[in-house]
VMD Tcl script that draws the C-alpha trace (Angstrom):
set ca {
  {3.54 10.49 -25.19}
  {5.43 7.78 -24.86}
  {4.35 3.84 -23.59}
  {6.33 4.66 -20.56}
  {5.26 8.00 -19.30}
  {1.36 6.55 -20.08}
  {2.58 3.85 -17.79}
  {4.04 5.76 -14.89}
  {0.67 8.04 -15.02}
  {-1.58 5.40 -15.09}
  {0.27 4.25 -12.05}
  {0.22 7.78 -10.29}
  {-3.03 7.91 -11.17}
  {-4.19 4.38 -9.57}
  {-1.88 4.93 -6.38}
  {-4.08 8.00 -6.03}
  {-7.24 5.94 -6.14}
  {-6.01 3.54 -3.51}
  {-4.99 6.21 -1.30}
  {-8.40 8.11 -1.43}
  {-10.25 4.49 -0.79}
  {-7.81 3.86 2.23}
  {-8.76 7.51 3.48}
  {-12.20 6.73 3.09}
  {-11.73 3.89 5.56}
  {-10.37 5.78 8.23}
  {-11.32 3.57 11.05}
  {-8.64 0.85 9.87}
  {-5.01 0.97 11.31}
  {-2.47 1.10 9.17}
  {-1.52 -2.42 10.26}
  {-5.03 -3.15 8.55}
  {-4.15 -1.39 5.62}
  {-0.92 -2.93 4.99}
  {-2.79 -6.72 4.99}
  {-5.33 -5.56 2.23}
  {-2.67 -3.88 0.19}
  {0.07 -6.70 0.91}
  {-2.71 -9.54 -0.29}
  {-3.31 -7.79 -3.60}
  {0.33 -7.92 -4.25}
  {1.45 -4.48 -4.10}
  {5.09 -4.34 -2.63}
  {6.70 -2.26 0.46}
  {7.99 0.65 -1.19}
  {3.94 1.23 -3.51}
  {2.05 0.61 -0.05}
  {4.29 3.31 1.83}
  {3.92 5.79 -1.00}
  {0.22 5.08 -0.96}
  {-0.34 5.26 3.03}
  {2.03 8.24 3.10}
  {4.48 6.55 5.60}
  {8.02 4.81 5.39}
  {9.18 1.58 4.00}
  {10.35 0.63 7.53}
  {6.55 0.94 8.86}
  {5.58 -0.96 6.08}
  {8.16 -4.00 6.79}
  {7.59 -4.04 10.45}
  {3.71 -4.45 10.27}
  {4.13 -6.97 7.09}
  {6.32 -8.94 10.22}
  {3.72 -8.77 12.27}
  {0.91 -9.64 9.87}
  {3.40 -12.49 9.16}
  {3.75 -13.60 12.50}
  {0.22 -13.40 13.82}
  {-0.95 -15.64 10.51}
  {1.73 -18.22 11.25}
  {-0.27 -18.68 14.78}
}
mol new
graphics top color blue
foreach p $ca { graphics top sphere $p radius 0.5 }
foreach p [lrange $ca 0 end-1] q [lrange $ca 1 end] { graphics top cylinder $p $q radius 0.2 }
display resetview
């Protein structure tokens, strides 16, 4: 297995673990999950994949978070 293949496999497994953690916190809304994952530095496409949603949904949530924080 090449280094690149190993990194891809590790990344996929981490995404699964994060997804499991997020599902356990079923009370939180998508926006709260987006905020938490974004604060950890994850990109929109990665967050969308973890949450099983679209990048558009994540972008809207991030925009709402940004507006709320600027108040």
